[in-house]
N, C-alpha and C positions, 0 to 999 in steps of 0.2 A: 259427646266425643273422645272423653273422658276409658268410654267406656269401649271404643272402637279398638283405644289407646289398647287401654292393659289388653283386649283380646289379639294383638297385631303381638304383645309382647307374651304373650301366653304363648301364641302360634309357635313364634320363632323358639322360644324354651323351646317347646314341644318335636322344635325341627333337629334344633341340636342336639336329646336327648337321643334322641333315635339314630342320630351320625356316629355321636359318642357310641352308642353300641352297637352299630354296623363295626366301627375301626375297631372293637376291643374281639369282636365276633372273629372279626378274619386273621387280627392276629395273634388271633389266642390259636385258628387252623394253623396256620404259618407258623406258631412256637412246635407245633405237633409233628409237622416238616422234618423230617432226615438230612442232613446235610448232604449233600449233592457228593458224588463219590468222589469226583475232580477239588473239589472244597474239601478236603477233609485228607485227601493225598498233601495239598500244599498246606493243613494243620503242620500233617506230620514231618514232611522236610521244614520249617518252620522250628519245633520241638527240637529235631534231631542240629539242628545247627544250632537252637540256644544249646543242650547242650554241651553239643563240643566248644563254645566259645566259655560256656562260663569249664570247664577242666581247665 
């Protein structure tokens, strides 16, 4: 019975590790994508407003 628990624990750890690796891979892929044009426009507008408010 102890061996079964050890195997189950090891199996769960392996699954968690695989999920973690997959999430990291997806996150890294998303980081490489360019910012969509509309978001870039909005960011530029926000920066312009911040500069105007700072003057």
